[in-house]
C-alpha positions in Angstrom: 36.8 -8.6 350.3 38.8 -6.3 353.1 42.3 -5.8 352.5 43.9 -7.1 355.7 45.4 -4.4 357.6 48.9 -5.2 359.4 49.8 -3.4 362.9 52.2 -3.5 365.6 50.9 -1.7 368.9 52.4 -0.7 372.0 51.1 0.4 375.3 48.9 3.5 373.6 45.7 5.3 374.9 42.7 3.8 374.5 41.1 6.9 372.7 43.9 6.7 370.0 42.9 2.9 369.6 39.0 4.1 369.2 40.0 6.5 366.7 42.7 4.3 364.7 39.8 1.4 364.0 37.3 4.1 363.4 39.2 5.4 360.7 40.1 2.6 358.6 36.7 0.9 359.2 35.5 3.8 357.5 37.8 3.0 354.6 36.1 -0.7 354.2 39.2 -2.2 356.1 37.5 -4.5 358.6 40.2 -7.3 359.2 42.9 -6.5 361.6 46.0 -8.6 362.0 47.4 -7.2 365.5 50.6 -7.8 367.4 50.9 -5.9 370.6 54.1 -5.6 372.4 54.4 -4.4 376.2 57.7 -3.4 377.4 58.6 -4.7 381.0 57.7 -1.4 382.7 54.2 -1.8 381.5 52.1 -2.6 384.5 50.0 -5.9 384.1 46.7 -4.0 384.8 47.6 -1.6 382.1 48.6 -4.1 379.7 45.1 -5.8 380.2 43.0 -2.7 379.8 44.6 -1.9 376.5 44.0 -5.6 375.5 40.3 -5.7 376.9 40.0 -2.3 374.8 41.0 -3.9 371.3 39.0 -6.8 372.2 36.0 -5.0 372.4 36.9 -2.8 369.2 38.0 -5.4 366.9 38.4 -8.7 368.7 41.0 -10.8 370.2 44.8 -9.5 369.5 46.9 -12.1 367.0 50.0 -11.5 368.9 50.8 -10.5 372.4 54.5 -10.4 373.4 56.4 -8.5 376.4 59.9 -7.7 377.0 62.6 -5.3 375.6 61.7 -3.3 372.7 64.6 -4.1 370.4 64.6 -2.1 367.2 64.2 -5.4 365.4 61.3 -6.6 367.0 58.7 -4.4 365.3 59.8 -5.9 361.8 60.2 -9.2 363.0 56.4 -8.8 364.7 54.9 -7.2 361.6 56.6 -9.9 359.3 54.7 -12.7 361.6 51.5 -10.7 361.1 52.1 -10.8 357.2 52.7 -14.7 357.2 49.3 -15.2 358.8 47.3 -12.5 357.0 48.6 -14.9 353.8 48.4 -13.9 350.0 47.2 -11.0 348.3 47.7 -7.0 349.3 48.2 -5.8 353.2 47.7 -2.5 354.5 50.8 -1.8 357.0 50.1 1.1 359.5 51.4 1.9 363.0 48.5 3.0 365.5 49.5 6.6 365.0 49.5 6.5 361.3 46.1 7.6 359.4 46.3 6.8 355.8 44.3 9.5 353.9 43.6 7.2 351.2 42.5 9.5 347.8 40.8 6.7 346.4 39.1 3.2 347.6 41.8 1.1 348.9 41.3 -1.7 346.3 41.3 1.4 343.5 44.6 2.4 344.5 45.8 -1.0 344.5 44.6 -1.8 341.2 46.4 1.5 340.1 49.3 0.4 341.5 49.1 -3.2 339.6 48.3 -1.5 336.4 51.7 0.4 336.6 53.5 -2.7 337.6 54.0 -1.3 341.2 54.0 -4.0 344.1 53.5 -1.7 346.7 52.3 2.0 347.2 54.2 4.6 348.9 53.3 7.2 351.9 55.0 10.1 353.6 54.7 11.1 357.0 52.6 14.3 357.7 52.8 15.0 361.0 49.8 16.4 363.0 50.2 19.4 365.8 47.7 21.2 368.2 46.9 24.6 367.4 49.2 26.1 369.9 52.2 23.4 369.5 51.5 21.7 372.7 51.0 17.8 372.8 47.7 18.0 374.5 45.1 18.8 372.0 41.6 20.4 373.1 39.6 17.7 374.4 36.3 19.6 373.3 37.4 18.6 369.8 35.0 15.9 368.3 38.0 13.7 367.3 41.6 13.4 366.7 41.2 15.2 363.3 40.0 18.2 365.2 42.4 18.1 368.1 45.5 18.1 366.0 44.4 20.5 363.6 47.8 21.6 362.2 50.5 19.9 359.9 54.1 20.0 358.8 56.8 17.6 357.5 58.3 17.4 361.4 60.0 14.3 361.0 61.8 14.9 357.8 62.7 18.0 358.9 63.1 18.5 362.6 63.6 15.0 364.1 65.3 13.8 360.9 63.6 10.3 360.6 62.9 8.7 357.5 59.3 9.9 356.2 58.7 7.4 353.7 56.1 4.8 354.4 55.0 1.8 352.2 51.5 1.6 353.1 50.0 -1.0 350.7 52.0 -3.9 349.9 51.8 -7.1 348.1 52.7 -10.0 350.3 55.7 -11.5 348.5 57.2 -8.3 348.8 60.0 -7.6 351.7 59.8 -4.9 354.0 62.8 -2.9 355.9 62.6 -1.8 359.5 59.9 0.6 359.9 57.9 -0.2 356.8 59.9 3.0 355.1 61.1 1.1 352.0 61.7 -2.8 350.3 65.4 -3.7 350.2 64.4 -5.8 347.2 62.0 -3.9 345.2 62.9 -0.4 344.0 60.2 1.9 342.6 61.8 5.0 341.0 60.8 8.1 343.2 59.2 10.2 340.6 56.8 7.2 339.7 53.9 6.0 341.7 51.3 8.0 343.7 52.0 9.2 347.5 49.5 8.9 349.8 49.5 11.4 353.1 50.1 9.5 356.2 48.6 11.5 359.3 51.0 10.9 361.8 49.5 11.2 365.5 52.7 10.9 367.3 52.8 14.1 369.4 50.5 13.2 371.9 51.4 13.6 376.0 52.7 10.3 376.4 55.3 10.7 373.5 57.8 12.9 376.0 58.2 9.8 378.5 58.4 7.4 375.4 61.2 9.2 373.7 63.4 9.9 376.9 63.0 5.9 377.6 63.9 5.4 374.1 67.1 7.5 374.3 67.9 5.9 377.7 67.6 2.3 376.7 69.0 2.2 373.3 72.2 4.0 374.7 73.0 1.8 377.6 72.2 -1.2 375.2 69.1 -2.8 377.0 67.1 -2.6 373.9 69.5 -3.3 371.2 70.2 -1.1 368.0 70.0 -2.4 364.2 70.1 1.2 362.6 71.8 3.5 365.5 69.4 6.3 364.4 66.6 6.0 367.1 68.0 7.8 369.9 69.3 10.5 367.8 66.1 11.2 366.3 64.2 10.9 369.8 67.0 13.3 371.2 66.2 15.8 368.6 62.4 16.3 369.4 63.3 16.3 373.0 66.0 18.9 372.7 63.5 21.2 370.6 60.5 20.6 372.6 62.0 21.2 376.1 64.2 24.0 374.7 61.0 25.9 373.7 58.5 25.9 376.8 57.1 22.3 376.3 56.0 23.3 372.7 56.7 22.4 369.0 57.7 25.9 367.4 57.1 26.3 363.8 59.7 29.1 363.1 62.5 27.5 365.2 62.3 24.3 363.6 62.3 25.4 360.5 58.9 24.1 359.4 55.7 25.3 358.3 52.1 24.7 360.3 49.3 24.7 358.2 45.5 23.3 358.8 44.6 19.9 357.3 42.1 17.4 357.4 41.9 13.6 356.7 39.2 14.2 354.7 40.8 16.3 352.0 44.3 16.3 350.3 45.9 19.5 350.8 46.5 21.6 347.8 50.3 21.7 348.2 50.5 18.1 348.9 52.0 16.8 345.9 54.6 19.0 345.0 56.0 19.3 348.7 55.8 15.5 349.3 57.4 14.3 345.9 60.2 17.0 346.6 61.0 15.1 350.2 60.2 11.6 348.9 63.0 12.5 346.4 65.7 14.2 348.1 65.3 13.4 352.1 68.6 11.4 352.7 69.6 9.5 356.1 71.4 12.2 358.2 75.1 12.2 358.7 76.2 11.1 362.2 79.1 13.2 363.5 
Protein backbone atom coordinates (compact mmCIF):
# COMPACT_ATOMS: atom_id res chain seq x y z
CA UNK A 1 0.00 0.00 0.00
CA UNK A 2 1.39 3.43 -0.99
CA UNK A 3 2.23 5.91 1.77
CA UNK A 4 0.27 9.10 1.00
CA UNK A 5 2.28 12.21 0.19
CA UNK A 6 1.08 15.48 1.71
CA UNK A 7 2.15 18.54 -0.28
CA UNK A 8 1.23 22.24 -0.35
CA UNK A 9 2.14 23.90 -3.65
CA UNK A 10 2.10 27.45 -4.99
CA UNK A 11 2.45 28.88 -8.49
CA UNK A 12 5.49 26.89 -9.63
CA UNK A 13 6.80 25.85 -13.03
CA UNK A 14 5.24 22.91 -14.87
CA UNK A 15 8.72 21.43 -15.21
CA UNK A 16 9.21 21.32 -11.44
CA UNK A 17 5.85 19.60 -10.97
CA UNK A 18 6.80 16.95 -13.53
CA UNK A 19 10.13 16.21 -11.83
CA UNK A 20 8.47 16.20 -8.40
CA UNK A 21 5.86 13.64 -9.38
CA UNK A 22 8.37 11.51 -11.26
CA UNK A 23 10.71 11.47 -8.26
CA UNK A 24 8.12 10.32 -5.73
CA UNK A 25 6.41 7.80 -7.98
CA UNK A 26 9.86 6.25 -8.55
CA UNK A 27 9.84 5.55 -4.80
CA UNK A 28 6.46 3.85 -4.95
CA UNK A 29 4.41 6.85 -3.78
CA UNK A 30 1.27 7.13 -5.88
CA UNK A 31 -1.27 8.76 -3.54
CA UNK A 32 -0.86 12.55 -3.61
CA UNK A 33 -2.91 14.71 -1.24
CA UNK A 34 -2.32 18.16 -2.63
CA UNK A 35 -3.29 21.71 -1.74
CA UNK A 36 -2.60 24.46 -4.27
CA UNK A 37 -2.58 28.03 -3.01
CA UNK A 38 -2.39 31.00 -5.35
CA UNK A 39 -1.80 34.50 -3.96
CA UNK A 40 -3.79 37.31 -5.55
CA UNK A 41 -0.97 38.44 -7.85
CA UNK A 42 -1.06 35.14 -9.80
CA UNK A 43 -3.13 35.59 -13.01
CA UNK A 44 -6.13 33.32 -13.49
CA UNK A 45 -4.66 31.79 -16.65
CA UNK A 46 -1.48 30.84 -14.80
CA UNK A 47 -3.49 29.24 -12.02
CA UNK A 48 -5.46 27.19 -14.51
CA UNK A 49 -2.32 26.16 -16.41
CA UNK A 50 -0.71 24.92 -13.18
CA UNK A 51 -3.84 23.04 -12.12
CA UNK A 52 -4.23 21.49 -15.57
CA UNK A 53 -0.62 20.28 -15.43
CA UNK A 54 -1.30 18.68 -12.05
CA UNK A 55 -4.50 17.06 -13.29
CA UNK A 56 -2.56 15.59 -16.20
CA UNK A 57 0.26 14.31 -13.95
CA UNK A 58 -1.72 13.06 -10.95
CA UNK A 59 -5.40 13.94 -11.07
CA UNK A 60 -7.53 16.64 -9.41
CA UNK A 61 -5.91 18.45 -6.47
CA UNK A 62 -7.46 17.88 -3.06
CA UNK A 63 -7.73 21.58 -2.15
CA UNK A 64 -7.41 24.81 -4.14
CA UNK A 65 -7.29 28.19 -2.37
CA UNK A 66 -6.45 31.79 -3.21
CA UNK A 67 -5.61 34.97 -1.33
CA UNK A 68 -2.92 36.27 1.01
CA UNK A 69 -0.18 33.79 1.87
CA UNK A 70 -0.08 34.32 5.63
CA UNK A 71 2.68 32.38 7.34
CA UNK A 72 0.17 30.16 9.14
CA UNK A 73 -1.62 29.13 5.93
CA UNK A 74 0.85 26.47 4.79
CA UNK A 75 0.48 24.55 8.05
CA UNK A 76 -3.30 24.92 8.03
CA UNK A 77 -3.54 23.46 4.52
CA UNK A 78 -1.07 20.69 5.36
CA UNK A 79 -3.08 19.69 8.42
CA UNK A 80 -6.34 19.63 6.43
CA UNK A 81 -4.66 17.30 3.96
CA UNK A 82 -3.38 15.05 6.75
CA UNK A 83 -6.87 14.80 8.17
CA UNK A 84 -8.25 13.83 4.75
CA UNK A 85 -5.45 11.29 4.19
CA UNK A 86 -6.46 9.56 7.43
CA UNK A 87 -4.70 7.04 9.65
CA UNK A 88 -1.26 5.61 9.15
CA UNK A 89 1.98 7.29 8.14
CA UNK A 90 2.33 10.22 5.76
CA UNK A 91 5.20 11.57 3.68
CA UNK A 92 5.50 15.37 3.91
CA UNK A 93 7.20 17.41 1.16
CA UNK A 94 6.97 20.78 -0.53
CA UNK A 95 7.24 20.80 -4.31
CA UNK A 96 10.93 21.80 -4.19
CA UNK A 97 11.84 19.10 -1.64
CA UNK A 98 12.98 15.74 -3.00
CA UNK A 99 13.59 13.11 -0.31
CA UNK A 100 16.56 10.86 -1.11
CA UNK A 101 15.29 7.77 0.66
CA UNK A 102 18.20 5.41 1.43
CA UNK A 103 15.75 2.51 1.89
CA UNK A 104 12.26 1.75 0.58
CA UNK A 105 9.78 4.07 2.27
CA UNK A 106 8.04 1.28 4.18
CA UNK A 107 11.41 0.00 5.45
CA UNK A 108 12.19 3.47 6.82
CA UNK A 109 8.85 3.51 8.60
CA UNK A 110 9.42 0.03 10.01
CA UNK A 111 12.89 1.07 11.20
CA UNK A 112 11.41 4.09 12.99
CA UNK A 113 8.67 2.00 14.56
CA UNK A 114 11.21 -0.51 15.84
CA UNK A 115 13.08 2.34 17.55
CA UNK A 116 9.86 3.68 19.06
CA UNK A 117 9.97 6.82 16.89
CA UNK A 118 6.74 8.21 15.39
CA UNK A 119 8.54 10.15 12.66
CA UNK A 120 11.63 10.18 10.45
CA UNK A 121 13.79 13.28 10.19
CA UNK A 122 15.42 14.88 7.17
CA UNK A 123 17.78 17.80 6.63
CA UNK A 124 17.73 20.33 3.79
CA UNK A 125 20.57 19.95 1.29
CA UNK A 126 20.34 22.88 -1.11
CA UNK A 127 20.94 22.22 -4.80
CA UNK A 128 22.85 24.75 -6.88
CA UNK A 129 23.90 25.11 -10.53
CA UNK A 130 27.49 24.53 -11.61
CA UNK A 131 28.21 28.28 -11.82
CA UNK A 132 26.09 29.48 -8.90
CA UNK A 133 23.45 31.10 -11.10
CA UNK A 134 19.79 30.17 -10.75
CA UNK A 135 19.12 28.88 -14.24
CA UNK A 136 20.65 25.45 -14.72
CA UNK A 137 21.62 24.02 -18.09
CA UNK A 138 18.52 23.14 -20.09
CA UNK A 139 20.58 20.55 -21.94
CA UNK A 140 20.63 18.55 -18.71
CA UNK A 141 18.38 15.47 -18.84
CA UNK A 142 16.70 16.15 -15.51
CA UNK A 143 16.62 18.45 -12.49
CA UNK A 144 19.26 16.36 -10.73
CA UNK A 145 21.78 17.13 -13.49
CA UNK A 146 20.61 20.73 -13.93
CA UNK A 147 21.59 21.52 -10.34
CA UNK A 148 24.60 19.23 -9.85
CA UNK A 149 26.10 20.81 -6.70
CA UNK A 150 24.87 21.00 -3.13
CA UNK A 151 25.58 22.80 0.12
CA UNK A 152 23.91 23.51 3.45
CA UNK A 153 22.82 26.92 2.20
CA UNK A 154 19.62 27.15 4.23
CA UNK A 155 21.43 26.43 7.49
CA UNK A 156 24.40 28.72 6.89
CA UNK A 157 23.41 31.51 4.46
CA UNK A 158 19.72 32.22 4.97
CA UNK A 159 19.89 30.88 8.56
CA UNK A 160 16.55 29.16 8.08
CA UNK A 161 15.66 26.01 9.97
CA UNK A 162 17.12 23.11 7.91
CA UNK A 163 15.42 20.36 9.92
CA UNK A 164 12.42 18.62 8.36
CA UNK A 165 10.08 15.83 9.38
CA UNK A 166 9.64 13.79 6.21
CA UNK A 167 7.67 10.72 7.33
CA UNK A 168 5.26 10.94 10.24
CA UNK A 169 2.47 9.04 11.95
CA UNK A 170 -0.87 10.73 11.39
CA UNK A 171 -1.50 11.49 15.10
CA UNK A 172 1.76 13.46 15.58
CA UNK A 173 1.37 17.24 15.55
CA UNK A 174 3.72 19.19 13.28
CA UNK A 175 4.95 22.76 13.66
CA UNK A 176 4.96 25.33 10.86
CA UNK A 177 7.12 24.21 7.96
CA UNK A 178 7.15 20.63 9.31
CA UNK A 179 10.51 21.42 10.91
CA UNK A 180 9.69 19.65 14.18
CA UNK A 181 6.88 18.31 16.34
CA UNK A 182 5.89 20.49 19.29
CA UNK A 183 4.50 17.45 21.12
CA UNK A 184 6.90 14.55 20.39
CA UNK A 185 10.65 14.95 20.84
CA UNK A 186 13.26 12.48 19.64
CA UNK A 187 16.78 13.22 20.95
CA UNK A 188 18.93 14.53 18.09
CA UNK A 189 21.61 11.84 18.32
CA UNK A 190 18.92 9.22 17.66
CA UNK A 191 17.37 8.20 14.37
CA UNK A 192 18.27 8.33 10.72
CA UNK A 193 18.68 11.65 8.85
CA UNK A 194 17.42 11.55 5.25
CA UNK A 195 18.74 14.09 2.73
CA UNK A 196 16.06 16.49 1.55
CA UNK A 197 17.37 17.79 -1.77
CA UNK A 198 16.13 21.37 -1.88
CA UNK A 199 15.58 22.67 -5.42
CA UNK A 200 14.52 26.12 -4.26
CA UNK A 201 17.20 28.21 -5.96
CA UNK A 202 15.59 28.42 -9.40
CA UNK A 203 14.92 31.56 -11.51
CA UNK A 204 11.51 32.46 -9.96
CA UNK A 205 12.93 32.61 -6.43
CA UNK A 206 14.26 36.19 -6.62
CA UNK A 207 10.86 37.71 -7.37
CA UNK A 208 9.20 35.37 -4.87
CA UNK A 209 11.58 36.43 -2.10
CA UNK A 210 11.24 40.13 -2.93
CA UNK A 211 7.47 39.77 -2.65
CA UNK A 212 7.84 37.87 0.62
CA UNK A 213 9.93 40.68 2.12
CA UNK A 214 7.49 43.33 0.91
CA UNK A 215 4.32 41.55 2.03
CA UNK A 216 5.56 40.40 5.43
CA UNK A 217 7.23 43.74 6.20
CA UNK A 218 4.07 45.66 5.31
CA UNK A 219 1.83 43.29 7.23
CA UNK A 220 -0.20 42.31 4.15
CA UNK A 221 0.87 38.73 4.87
CA UNK A 222 0.73 38.01 8.60
CA UNK A 223 3.76 36.63 10.42
CA UNK A 224 3.88 33.93 13.06
CA UNK A 225 7.63 33.49 13.60
CA UNK A 226 8.94 36.86 12.24
CA UNK A 227 11.74 34.96 10.46
CA UNK A 228 10.57 34.74 6.84
CA UNK A 229 11.47 38.27 5.73
CA UNK A 230 14.89 38.03 7.36
CA UNK A 231 15.74 34.75 5.68
CA UNK A 232 14.62 36.10 2.31
CA UNK A 233 16.61 39.33 2.77
CA UNK A 234 19.79 37.45 3.65
CA UNK A 235 19.64 35.48 0.42
CA UNK A 236 18.76 38.49 -1.74
CA UNK A 237 21.55 40.60 -0.26
CA UNK A 238 24.11 37.89 -0.95
CA UNK A 239 22.83 37.02 -4.40
CA UNK A 240 22.53 40.57 -5.72
CA UNK A 241 25.85 41.70 -4.26
CA UNK A 242 27.68 38.84 -6.01
CA UNK A 243 26.53 39.48 -9.54
CA UNK A 244 23.40 37.34 -9.49
CA UNK A 245 25.18 34.22 -8.30
CA UNK A 246 25.61 32.15 -5.18
CA UNK A 247 29.25 32.70 -4.17
CA UNK A 248 30.21 29.73 -2.00
CA UNK A 249 33.38 31.32 -0.60
CA UNK A 250 31.63 34.54 0.39
CA UNK A 251 28.70 32.60 1.84
CA UNK A 252 30.96 30.32 3.86
CA UNK A 253 29.51 27.16 2.35
CA UNK A 254 31.08 24.20 0.56
CA UNK A 255 29.60 23.24 -2.81
CA UNK A 256 30.11 19.60 -3.79
CA UNK A 257 28.76 17.34 -6.53
CA UNK A 258 25.82 15.19 -5.45
CA UNK A 259 23.03 13.14 -6.96
CA UNK A 260 19.62 11.98 -5.81
CA UNK A 261 20.75 8.42 -6.45
CA UNK A 262 23.60 8.18 -3.91
CA UNK A 263 24.23 9.19 -0.31
CA UNK A 264 27.37 11.37 -0.06
CA UNK A 265 30.07 9.82 2.09
CA UNK A 266 30.27 13.04 4.14
CA UNK A 267 26.52 13.20 4.74
CA UNK A 268 26.12 11.45 8.08
CA UNK A 269 28.78 13.35 10.03
CA UNK A 270 27.99 16.80 8.64
CA UNK A 271 24.22 16.42 8.69
CA UNK A 272 24.29 15.11 12.27
CA UNK A 273 26.38 18.08 13.40
CA UNK A 274 23.94 20.58 11.85
CA UNK A 275 20.92 18.70 13.18
CA UNK A 276 22.33 18.80 16.71
CA UNK A 277 23.75 22.35 16.76
CA UNK A 278 21.57 24.60 14.57
CA UNK A 279 19.87 27.38 16.54
CA UNK A 280 17.35 30.04 15.65
CA UNK A 281 19.37 33.18 14.70
CA UNK A 282 19.26 36.03 17.18
CA UNK A 283 17.43 39.11 15.92
CA UNK A 284 18.99 42.41 16.95
